[in-house]
C-alpha positions in Angstrom: -4.7 16.6 37.0 -3.6 13.4 38.8 -1.3 11.2 37.0 -2.5 7.6 36.1 1.0 6.2 35.9 3.3 5.5 38.9 6.8 4.4 39.5 5.8 0.7 39.7 4.0 1.0 36.3 7.0 2.6 34.8 9.3 -0.1 36.1 7.0 -2.6 34.6 7.0 -0.9 31.2 10.8 -0.6 31.3 11.2 -4.4 32.0 8.9 -5.2 29.1 11.0 -2.9 26.9 14.2 -4.4 28.3 15.5 -0.9 29.1 17.4 0.1 32.3 16.6 3.5 33.7 18.6 5.3 36.4 16.7 7.4 39.0 17.0 10.7 37.0 15.7 9.1 33.9 12.8 7.5 35.8 11.7 10.8 37.2 11.9 12.6 33.8 10.0 9.8 32.1 7.4 9.8 34.7 6.8 13.4 34.3 6.8 13.2 30.5 4.4 10.2 30.4 2.1 11.9 33.0 2.0 15.0 30.8 1.2 12.9 27.7 -1.6 11.0 29.6 -3.1 14.2 31.0 -3.3 15.6 27.4 -5.3 12.5 26.4 -7.7 13.1 29.3 -8.2 16.7 28.0 -8.9 15.2 24.5 -11.5 12.8 26.0 -13.5 15.9 27.2 -13.9 17.1 23.6 -17.4 16.7 22.1 -17.2 14.3 19.3 -20.9 13.2 19.0 -21.2 14.8 15.5 -17.8 13.6 14.1 -18.3 10.8 11.4 -16.1 7.8 12.2 -13.4 7.1 9.6 -12.8 3.6 8.3 -9.2 4.2 6.9 -8.1 7.7 6.5 -7.9 7.8 2.7 -9.8 7.2 -0.5 -6.8 6.3 -2.5 -6.9 3.1 -4.5 -4.2 0.7 -5.7 -3.0 1.8 -9.1 -0.6 -1.0 -9.9 -1.0 -2.9 -13.1 -1.7 -6.6 -13.0 1.2 -8.8 -12.8 1.4 -10.5 -16.4 4.0 -12.4 -18.2 5.8 -10.2 -20.6 7.2 -11.9 -23.7 9.1 -9.0 -25.2 11.7 -7.8 -22.7 14.9 -6.0 -23.4 16.9 -8.5 -21.2 20.3 -8.7 -22.6 20.1 -5.4 -24.6 23.3 -3.4 -24.3 25.3 -6.4 -23.1 27.6 -6.0 -26.1 28.4 -2.3 -25.2 29.4 -3.2 -21.7 33.1 -3.4 -21.2 33.1 -7.0 -19.6 30.5 -9.7 -19.4 30.3 -13.2 -18.2 27.7 -15.8 -19.0 25.3 -13.2 -20.4 25.7 -10.9 -17.4 27.4 -7.6 -16.7 30.7 -8.0 -14.8 31.6 -5.1 -12.6 34.6 -4.5 -10.4 34.1 -5.7 -6.7 32.5 -3.1 -4.5 33.8 -4.4 -1.2 37.1 -6.3 -1.1 
């Protein structure tokens, strides 16, 4: 199969991606991209007339609860059992010094 990507196209893509390629990398990438594009050409030949189109890929639904104000929280619980507190917050030793 003939490749639909050439060196000029590859250089343009590399410029858009802001990557620099040496000659060996260009050759390998040209070969790899050509193989990938050739594979898509093979896939295009598959009969898909009887395949039902998908509109998302999953039937899962959001199961999160509604965001509601909670009056009874346990904020502050256990503060008296913590070794050190300041202004109602738990004080821990510094992680980074």
